[in-house]
N, C-alpha and C positions, 0 to 999 in steps of 0.2 A: 334825519340820516340818525341811525338807532347807534348805541354806543358799544365800546366794544363788549361791554359786560352783556348787554341785551344778545348782542351777537352770539357769544357764548355760551349763554341761557339757552337760546334759540336752539344751536347747533346741540348739545347736550340732551336735551329734551329731544330732539328729533334723531338722536341716537339710541337714547333709552327705548321710544317708542318702536323702532326699527328692532333692535333684539330682543323687544318683548314680543313683538309679530314673530319674530325667527324661531324664537324657541315654542312658542305657541304653534305655529307650522309642524314644526319637528315632531311635538309630543303628539299633535293627532297624527301625524303619519305613523306613530309606532305604537300606538294603542286604539282604542276603539271610540275615544272620546273625540267629539266635533270640535272646530276652533271654539266655537262660543260656547261650549261646553268649558274646555281650559282656561276660556279667559274669565267667565262665571265663577269656575271654581278658585282659580289660582291665579287673580289678576294682577299681583306682581311678580318680577322677576324674579325674585329669589324662591319665591312659591313653585315656580315651574323648575328653577334651580335644584332645589330640594326634590322635587317628583321625578326629576331626573335621577337623582342620587338615589330616590328609592327604588326606582325602575331596575338600576345598575343592579343594587343588591338583590334583588327578587331575580333577574337575569341572569346571576353570575353561574358559571359553571363549576359549582359546588352542590355540596349535599344541603339538606334542609338545617342540619344542625349549626352549618355555618353560617347558612344566611340568617338563621336568628340568632347568631350570635355577632353580627355585622349590625341585623337592624339594633339590637340592645346598645352598640357602640353608639349607636347613630339616633338613638331616639330621639333625644333633645330637637335635634334637627330636621327630621322627616317625619315625628310624631303628629305635629299639626295636619300636612298633607296628606297624611294617613287617614287621618279622620274626617278631612272633608273628600277623600275620595270615597272610603267606605260609605259614609252617608247616601253616596249614589245607589246603593244595592240596598239599603234600609227603606 
């Protein structure tokens, strides 16, 4: 019989994995990336969330100057993800 702690850890791990898969599927639906690309480039949930932030900035209904300003404000958060995605084009 597993302890409460072990059961909690199992449930917690399964929830994280499920959320991570759901994020990957949503990103796949919104981009040209496949699920395999998303998992390879953005393996952590936080990476996927940051990519979502980056996509929201770029897709915003604002002019390019406003987008650049938003990118500057969020560069520390989304910079690493931006570099990973841009590597696809090099």
